[in-house]
N, C-alpha and C positions, 0 to 999 in steps of 0.2 A: 697816566692818561689812558683813555679808552681807544683801542684801535677801531678804525672805521669798519674793518672787516668783522670785528666782534659785533658791533651794533647792527651791521647788515645781516649777520647770521641770525641774530635774535629775531629780526623782522621776518626772515625766511622761515624760521622754525614756528612762527605763529601763523603762517599762511597754510591754507588747506589746498592751494592750487598745485597741481602736478606740473613738473617742468616739461617743456616741449621735448619731443622725441625725434625731431627732424634730424636727418643725417648731417653730420659735420664732415670734416676732412677724414681721411683714412685713419689718422692717429688720434682722433678726438672722440670721446664718448660722453654724451650728455649725462649729467648726474640726476638721479631721481630725487623727489622730495624726501623719501625715506632715507636715502643715503646722506643727504645734508642734515636731516634731523639726527642721524646717528652721531654727528660731530658735536652735538650740543654740550655734552659733559666736558669734552676737551677744550672747547671754547671758553667755558666758565672757569676751568682751572687756569687757563692762560690769563684770563682777566683778573682772577684772584691774586696772581703773582705780583700785580702792581700795587697791592695793598700794603699798609704798614705791618711790620712784624707783630705789633701789639694786637692787631685785629686778626691776624692769621693764627696766632698761638691758640686763641680760644674760638677760632672759626666764626668770627663775627664781622665779616667783611662786606656785609650788605647783600645785594642781589646775587652776586656770584656764589657766595657761601650758602645762601638760602636755597639756591638751585641744586646744590650738591649735599643735601641732607644726608647725614650718616658718615660723611668723610671724617676721618680721625687723623689730624696732623700730629706727628710725633717729633719732628725736627723742623724748626724754622730758623733761618739764619740770613746773614747779609745785612748790609746797611744802605743799600741803594746807591752807593757811591763807589767805594773801593771794591766791594763785593756785591754783585747783584743779589737782590732778595730772592730767596728760594725756600721751598718747603717740600717735605717728604711726609707721606702718610698712607693710610690704607682706606680704600673706597670699597665698601662691601657690595655696592650695586654692580661693580665690575669684577669683584674678587681680585682686585689688583692693587699693588703698591703703585703710588703715583708720585712722580717728581716733577715739579714745575719751577721755571726760572723767569725772573722779571726781565723786561726789556729796558730801553733807555730813551733819552731825548732824541726824537727822530731827526731833527734838524742838525744837531751836532753829529749824529751817527752818519747821516748822509755825507757830510763834509769829510769825515774820517774815511769812509768807504770809497770815495772818489779820489783819494790821494794817490797819485801815480807812484809814490814811494812805499806803498804797502809791501810788507815783507811776509813771505811764507817760510815756514820751517817744518822740520820733522816732528812727529808726535813723540812724546816722552815714552821710552820703552818700559819704564816702570809702571806707567798707567795703561799703556796700550801694548801689551806683550805680543811679540811675534809679528808686529806690523813693520813692513819695509820702510826704510827712509825715503823711498820713492813717493810715498803718500805724504804730501805737503799740505799744510793748513795755515790759515791766517794766524799770525803769531799772537795778535791781541785776543782772538777768540780762544786759542789754545791756552793762553795764560789765564784768562778769565775762568775757563772750565777747571783748570788745575786747582784753583783756590777752593773749590767746594768738592772736588771729585772724591777724595778719601772719605770725608764725612758722609757724603751721599751713599757711597758704596757700602759703608758699614751699616748705615741705617736701613738701606734696602734689604741687605742680607738678614738683618734682625727681624724685620717685618715679614719677609717671606717665610722665615721659620715660624714666627709666632702665629701666622695665619694660614700656614700650610698651602701656600700658593706659589706658582712659578711665574705669575704674570707681573710685568712691570710696564707702566705707562709713562711716557716722557712727553712733556708739553712746554711750549714757550712761544712768545711773540717777539719778533725783531731780534735784538741781541740775545734775548732769552731763548729764541728758537735756534740760534746758532749753538748755544751751549747745550740745548737739548739734543741737537743733532750729534754733537760730540759725545754726549752722554750715551746715546743709543749704541754707538760702537764700543765705547768704554765698558758699559755694563754687559754687553754681549760677550766681550772678550774675558771679563772677570767673573761672570756668573754663568758657566756652561749649563746649557739646558733651560735657561730662562726664556720665557715667551715675551718678547719685547715689542711694544707698539709705540711709535713716535708720531705725534701730530704737531706740526709747527705752523706758525702764522707769520706772513710777511718777513720771511727769513732771507738774509743776504746769502750770497755764495760763501761757503765755508772753506773749501779747499780746492785742490787741483783735480783733474779727471781721475787720477789713480785713487784719490780719497773718495770721490763720488762713487766710483765703481765698488769700493769696499762697502759703502753704505748699501748699495744695490744688492750685493751678494750676501752680506752678513745681517742686514736689517731689512728683510723683505716687506715687513709691515710698517712702511714709512710713508707718511703723507705730509706734503707742504702746501698750505693753503694761501693763495694770493688773491687779493681783492682788486678787481678792475685795473686801474693804471698805477697801482702801488709801485713806486720807483725803487724801493729798497731791494726787492728780489733780483734786480738786474745789476746790482753792484756787490762786490768789486767786479770790474769788467772781465769778460772772457779774454780780452787782449792781454790781460795781466796774468793769465794762466789759471783762472778760477772756473769752476764748473759746478752746477747743481747735480744732485742725484735724481733718480726717478721719483715719481709720486706726486707730481703737481696736480692740484685741484685749483682751477682758475674760475673765480666769479667774474663773469664777463659783463653782467649788468644785473639790476634787481630782478630776481626770479630766474636767472640763467646761470648755469655753471657747467663746466666740462672737466672731465678727467683727461689729463694730457700724458702722452707716452714719452718715453725717452729722457735723456739727460739734456736739459736746455734745448729742447727740440725746436729749432727755428722754422720748421716746415708746417707747424700747426698754426693757422691764422688766428684762432681764438685763444691761444695760450700766451703766457706772459711775454716770452721773448719776442714774439711778433707784435703783440699789442703795445708793448713799451720797448721799442728798439733802441732808445737812448734816453738819457735822463731829462732831456729837454721836453719830451712829451709825457714824462711821468708826473704823477700827482701825489705829493706828500700827504695830502688830505685823505687819500685813499689808504694811507698807512695808519694814520692816527687822527682821530677826530679832534675838534677844538672844544668839545663839550666839557672838558675838565675831568676832575676825579669823581665821576659818577659811579665808578665800580664799587666804591665803599660807602655810597649813600644808603640811608636807611629809609 
């Protein structure tokens, strides 16, 4: 299904109007039209990850694939059930290897993420070498990431060598965003010297404050995009020990977006944690539209 944030981004990118530059709170910075336009390729990659593997293999997934002419997928996997669909390839326009992961059914996802019995666990040291056991993450996200990690790492290394690039771009929406967040740390640790950029959409909290601070320190080019009152980014709750890393971009309303400072900064009135203080005021329709599988339409 198509995320509402994706559809909204497309409408923004078609607009020629500049965003307002009125002062926000101390920790908020209005985003310019050019800054949002720069997110267009990442948005399309995240959309494409919802398409069937048969359409991804030959890059025929409709509007999203058409918008990314020249992208060359070399590894496509997953079944959309036991393993989220994912793809790896090279995008000449950015001179970057790209890894994207599929999301999941938002209504079921919300139910899972509000379960008070959610467990956190340590990262696998064979995948995340040198990371302290103090860094704890959602066990379900950790296990979902582990299913594709080794194959992704091998393909990324091969493509970096083949195209003489050190750039890696990681993208995902919803559950796919959580996996991409874990990928960003995983690939940073396993490919020294790589230049890693991660852009996620409607991503839930993945781990505890120690993990969030690891993302802050080791993956400085990290952005997480939230759309209006999307409820998924506020779960699992902070009272359960979860925290987001830095890098929030919050779409506050059509034509308005801000860059938010800090990890889960509750002091910024236009950022997600203040706009959606609890799930009762959240809107799942801001997470996923009801328009159906328009990503792969022709």
